[in-house]
C-alpha positions as CSV (number, residue, x, y, z in Angstrom):
1,M,0.0,0.0,-0.1
2,M,1.3,3.4,-0.9
3,H,1.2,6.1,1.6
4,L,0.8,9.5,-0.1
5,L,0.9,13.1,1.3
6,R,-1.1,15.9,-0.2
7,T,0.8,19.0,-0.8
8,D,-1.4,22.2,-0.6
9,E,-1.1,25.0,-3.0
10,Q,0.4,27.3,-0.5
11,T,3.3,25.1,0.3
12,I,3.9,24.4,-3.5
13,G,4.0,28.1,-4.2
14,D,6.3,28.8,-1.2
15,L,8.6,26.1,-2.3
16,E,8.5,27.3,-6.0
17,I,8.3,23.6,-6.9
18,F,6.7,24.5,-10.3
19,G,8.6,27.8,-10.7
20,K,5.5,30.2,-11.4
21,K,7.4,33.1,-10.0
22,T,10.8,32.6,-11.3
23,G,10.1,30.6,-14.5
24,S,11.5,27.4,-13.4
25,G,11.6,25.2,-10.5
26,I,12.7,21.8,-9.3
27,F,9.8,20.3,-11.3
28,D,11.3,21.3,-14.5
29,I,14.4,19.3,-13.7
30,Y,12.4,16.2,-13.7
31,N,9.6,16.8,-16.1
32,Q,10.5,15.5,-19.4
33,A,7.3,14.1,-20.2
34,H,4.7,16.0,-22.6
35,T,1.2,14.9,-22.6
36,R,-2.2,16.6,-23.0
37,R,-3.1,15.8,-19.5
38,R,-1.4,16.6,-16.1
39,S,1.8,15.0,-16.1
40,L,2.7,12.0,-13.8
41,A,5.8,14.0,-12.7
42,G,3.4,16.9,-11.4
43,E,1.4,14.3,-9.6
44,L,4.5,13.0,-7.9
45,F,5.2,16.5,-6.7
46,R,1.7,17.2,-5.7
47,Q,1.2,14.0,-3.8
48,P,4.6,12.9,-2.6
49,L,5.2,9.4,-0.9
50,S,5.1,9.5,2.8
51,N,6.3,6.0,3.6
52,R,10.3,6.0,4.2
53,E,10.7,2.7,2.5
54,A,8.8,3.5,-0.6
55,I,10.7,6.9,-0.9
56,N,14.1,5.1,-0.6
57,Q,12.9,2.5,-3.2
58,R,11.8,5.2,-5.7
59,S,15.2,7.0,-5.2
60,N,17.2,4.0,-5.5
61,V,15.4,3.1,-8.8
62,I,15.9,6.5,-10.3
63,E,19.5,6.6,-9.2
64,S,19.9,3.3,-11.0
65,F,18.5,4.4,-14.3
66,A,20.6,7.6,-14.1
67,S,23.7,5.9,-13.4
68,L,23.2,3.6,-16.4
69,K,22.2,6.5,-18.6
70,V,19.2,4.5,-19.7
71,K,17.4,5.8,-22.8
72,F,13.7,4.9,-22.6
73,P,12.3,3.6,-26.0
74,Y,9.1,5.8,-26.1
75,D,8.2,8.5,-28.4
76,S,5.9,11.3,-27.1
77,A,3.7,11.0,-30.1
78,L,2.9,7.5,-29.3
79,F,1.7,8.4,-25.9
80,D,-0.3,11.3,-27.2
81,T,-2.1,8.9,-29.6
82,A,-2.8,6.4,-27.0
83,E,-3.9,9.0,-24.5
84,K,-6.2,10.7,-26.9
85,Y,-7.9,7.2,-27.8
86,L,-8.1,6.2,-24.1
87,V,-9.6,9.5,-22.8
88,S,-11.9,9.5,-25.8
89,A,-13.1,5.8,-25.0
90,E,-13.5,6.9,-21.3
91,D,-15.4,9.9,-22.3
92,E,-17.6,8.0,-24.7
93,G,-18.5,5.5,-22.1
94,K,-19.7,8.2,-19.8
95,S,-21.7,10.2,-22.4
96,K,-25.4,9.5,-22.7
97,N,-25.9,10.1,-26.4
98,N,-23.2,7.5,-27.5
99,Q,-22.0,9.5,-30.4
100,A,-18.6,8.4,-31.9
101,V,-16.1,11.0,-30.9
102,M,-13.2,9.5,-32.9
103,G,-13.1,8.3,-36.5
104,E,-12.2,4.7,-37.5
105,K,-8.5,5.7,-38.3
106,E,-8.2,7.4,-35.1
107,I,-9.3,4.5,-33.2
108,Q,-7.1,2.1,-35.0
109,N,-4.0,4.4,-34.5
110,G,-5.0,4.5,-30.8
111,V,-5.3,0.9,-30.4
112,L,-2.1,0.2,-32.4
113,S,-0.2,2.8,-30.0
114,V,-1.4,1.1,-27.0
115,I,-0.2,-2.1,-28.3
116,Q,3.2,-0.8,-29.3
117,I,3.5,0.8,-25.8
118,I,3.0,-2.7,-24.3
119,Q,5.4,-4.3,-26.6
120,L,8.2,-1.6,-26.0
121,T,7.5,-1.9,-22.4
122,K,8.0,-5.7,-22.5
123,A,11.1,-5.5,-24.6
124,F,12.5,-2.7,-22.3
125,T,12.0,-4.7,-19.2
126,Q,13.8,-7.6,-20.6
127,R,16.9,-5.8,-21.5
128,P,19.9,-7.2,-19.4
129,E,20.8,-3.7,-18.0
130,I,17.3,-3.2,-16.8
131,Q,17.1,-6.8,-15.3
132,S,20.3,-5.8,-13.3
133,I,18.5,-3.0,-11.4
134,T,17.6,-5.1,-8.5
135,N,15.4,-2.3,-6.9
136,Y,13.3,-2.3,-9.9
137,N,12.6,-6.1,-9.9
138,S,9.0,-5.9,-8.4
139,E,7.8,-3.2,-10.8
140,R,9.6,-5.0,-13.8
141,R,7.9,-8.2,-13.0
142,R,4.5,-6.5,-12.8
143,L,5.2,-4.7,-16.3
144,S,6.3,-7.7,-18.0
145,Y,3.3,-9.8,-16.8
146,W,1.3,-8.7,-19.9
């Protein structure tokens, strides 16, 4: 079970985590992902872990990736296409009028993007240098389950 803290807006502003006043903050160092929705990195700063073991585990994994200079196999356009498809499917399921929001080609591209992300992730987690990161074993096993 993950224990999360909630960081209030006053604290975020005072610490200038997101650099609103100065133009850049500590968040900008870590945020290299670009998506249409709020980034995972942003959520990690807004709701940091509170459990000491979990914090150390995450820190060790990040340190291991950094020391190996791991290049992740993903392209942001791939995530954009998958995200657009998944959000559209979620929104369509909630709507009452059941109008198709996406065309057939967009749906096909979305499904293919999701499949490609799964395939890239599986291949990535099976690379010897990734398997050598012992602190990442439990997450790697969960990801390679697919």
